[in-house]
Structures are given as C-alpha cells and as structure tokens.
C-alpha positions in Angstrom: 4.6 -0.5 -96.7 5.2 0.9 -93.2 7.5 -1.5 -91.4 7.8 -2.3 -87.7 11.2 -3.9 -87.2 13.0 -5.0 -84.1 15.9 -7.1 -82.9 14.1 -10.3 -81.6 17.2 -12.0 -80.4 19.5 -11.5 -78.5 17.2 -9.9 -75.9 18.1 -6.4 -74.8 20.9 -6.4 -72.2 21.5 -10.1 -72.7 25.0 -11.7 -72.1 26.2 -13.9 -74.9 28.8 -16.5 -74.2 30.9 -17.5 -77.2 34.6 -18.0 -77.1 34.9 -17.6 -80.9 32.7 -14.4 -80.7 29.8 -15.7 -82.8 26.3 -14.4 -82.3 23.1 -15.3 -84.0 20.8 -12.3 -84.6 17.1 -12.7 -85.3 15.1 -9.8 -86.8 11.3 -9.4 -86.6 9.4 -7.5 -89.2 5.8 -6.6 -89.6 4.8 -6.8 -92.4 7.3 -9.2 -94.0 10.0 -7.6 -96.1 9.0 -6.6 -99.6 11.8 -8.3 -101.5 10.1 -7.7 -104.8 10.6 -4.0 -104.2 14.3 -4.5 -103.4 13.9 -3.9 -99.7 16.6 -5.4 -97.4 17.6 -5.4 -93.8 20.7 -3.5 -92.8 22.2 -4.6 -89.5 24.2 -2.0 -87.5 26.5 -2.8 -84.7 27.7 0.1 -82.5 26.3 2.4 -85.1 28.2 0.9 -88.1 26.6 -1.2 -90.9 27.9 -4.7 -90.6 25.6 -6.7 -92.9 22.8 -6.4 -95.4 20.5 -9.3 -96.0 16.9 -10.2 -96.9 17.0 -13.0 -94.3 15.6 -12.5 -90.8 18.4 -14.5 -89.2 22.1 -13.8 -89.5 25.3 -14.8 -87.7 28.1 -12.4 -86.9 31.5 -13.9 -86.2 34.5 -12.8 -84.2 32.7 -10.1 -82.4 35.0 -8.3 -79.8 34.3 -9.0 -76.2 32.4 -6.2 -74.4 29.1 -4.4 -74.7 27.7 -3.7 -78.1 24.5 -2.1 -79.5 22.5 -3.5 -82.4 20.0 -1.9 -84.6 18.2 -3.0 -87.8 17.0 -0.8 -90.6 14.9 -1.5 -93.6 16.5 0.0 -96.7 15.4 0.2 -100.3 17.4 -0.6 -103.4 19.1 2.8 -103.3 20.1 2.4 -99.7 17.5 4.9 -98.4 16.4 4.0 -94.8 12.7 3.3 -94.7 12.4 2.3 -91.1 14.7 1.8 -88.1 14.4 -0.4 -85.0 15.1 0.7 -81.4 18.7 0.0 -80.3 19.3 -3.2 -78.4 22.4 -4.0 -76.2 24.2 -7.3 -75.7 27.3 -8.2 -73.9 29.8 -10.5 -75.6 31.6 -12.7 -73.1 34.7 -14.4 -74.5 37.2 -16.5 -72.6 40.3 -14.3 -72.4 42.8 -17.0 -71.4 45.1 -18.9 -73.7 
C-alpha cells in the first residue's frame, strides 16, 4: 500500500517540558500499517534512527535539551524505506539546575 505518514504529536515547533527528557511521540498512518507484510515504523531524531516499532505511540527517554527534528518512515522487513513523513521540529526544555 501507499502510505501517508506523519508525526501527529508533538506538533511542529512545539516546546516540550520534561526534566527527565521524556517525550511521547504519536505517529499517524493512512492506511494502517501492514504488519502482516512485516512493515514497521522507523523513528528518526536529528536524522538518526532511534526506534523501530509497529506501534503508533512511542516514548523516548533522556532526550538532550535543545531543538530536535523528528521524522517517521515506513520500512519493510528488509529495512527498505517505503514512505517518509515530513520533518517536524520540537524543543526539549529541561531544568538545567541541580
């Protein structure tokens, strides 16, 4: 199938406040992921793969403070990219004191 994937949350350019650096990421996909065909979501942060999952909701932990980009790809069982989302930006705000 031809997928339309996007980062549904956090919204583009959204500040995220989390002292431990945790961020919940929600992916939208039309149509739903074809898990029977071995398709998966691959989440990229700052251009680097950070997680592969068949779930539309994942949590990243201990994300460095600052501005980051997110992108989601649909990959097949061989790792071939079938579709990519637009990049989305978020700003991790962590308390720097101690």
